[in-house]
C-alpha positions in Angstrom: 8.9 -19.8 5.5 6.4 -20.7 3.1 6.3 -17.4 1.4 10.0 -18.1 0.2 9.3 -21.2 -1.1 6.3 -20.3 -2.8 8.5 -17.6 -4.3 11.1 -19.5 -5.5 9.0 -21.8 -6.7 7.3 -19.3 -8.8 9.6 -17.1 -9.7 11.7 -21.0 -11.0 8.6 -21.3 -13.2 7.9 -18.3 -14.8 12.3 -18.1 -14.8 12.6 -14.2 -13.5 13.8 -12.4 -10.4 12.4 -13.6 -6.8 12.5 -10.0 -5.7 9.0 -9.4 -8.5 7.1 -11.6 -6.4 5.4 -10.0 -3.9 2.6 -11.0 -1.4 1.0 -8.2 -3.1 2.0 -9.7 -6.7 -1.8 -10.5 -8.8 -0.6 -13.4 -10.7 -2.1 -12.1 -14.3 -2.1 -8.6 -14.0 1.7 -8.3 -12.0 3.4 -11.3 -13.0 1.0 -12.3 -16.3 0.7 -16.3 -15.6 -1.9 -17.6 -17.1 -3.9 -20.2 -16.5 -1.8 -23.1 -17.6 1.0 -21.7 -15.4 -0.9 -21.3 -12.9 -2.4 -25.3 -12.8 1.6 -25.6 -13.4 2.5 -24.1 -10.6 -0.1 -25.2 -7.8 1.1 -28.6 -8.9 4.5 -27.8 -8.3 3.3 -26.5 -4.6 0.9 -30.0 -3.8 4.7 -31.2 -4.3 6.6 -29.0 -2.6 4.0 -28.9 0.6 2.8 -32.1 0.6 -1.3 -31.0 -0.2 -3.9 -31.1 -2.8 -5.3 -28.1 -4.2 -8.6 -27.4 -5.6 -9.5 -26.6 -8.9 -12.6 -24.3 -7.0 -9.9 -23.3 -4.4 -7.2 -22.5 -7.2 -10.1 -20.2 -8.9 -10.5 -18.6 -6.1 -6.6 -17.2 -5.3 -5.9 -14.3 -7.2 -2.3 -13.3 -5.3 0.0 -14.5 -4.5 -0.9 -13.3 -0.5 -4.2 -15.4 -0.9 -2.0 -18.5 -2.1 0.5 -18.2 0.9 -2.6 -18.0 3.3 -4.9 -20.8 1.6 -1.3 -22.8 1.9 -0.9 -22.1 5.5 -4.6 -23.2 6.4 -3.9 -26.5 5.1 -0.4 -27.2 6.6 -0.5 -26.2 10.1 
């Protein structure tokens, strides 16, 4: 369920089809996300999941799968 929510937020933010957002998608290389987009997406996800993503943690998140794993570890 977390992946579906993350996928929806990212697709809506980037204005792309949800099918383009896969677990192995890399933010910069595959989705063309810049640092501002990553920050804005993180803020949206913090609201969605009621958690806080530190800047240090965010720097280590390179793929959608990394992000889903991170959120899973914080909300379960």
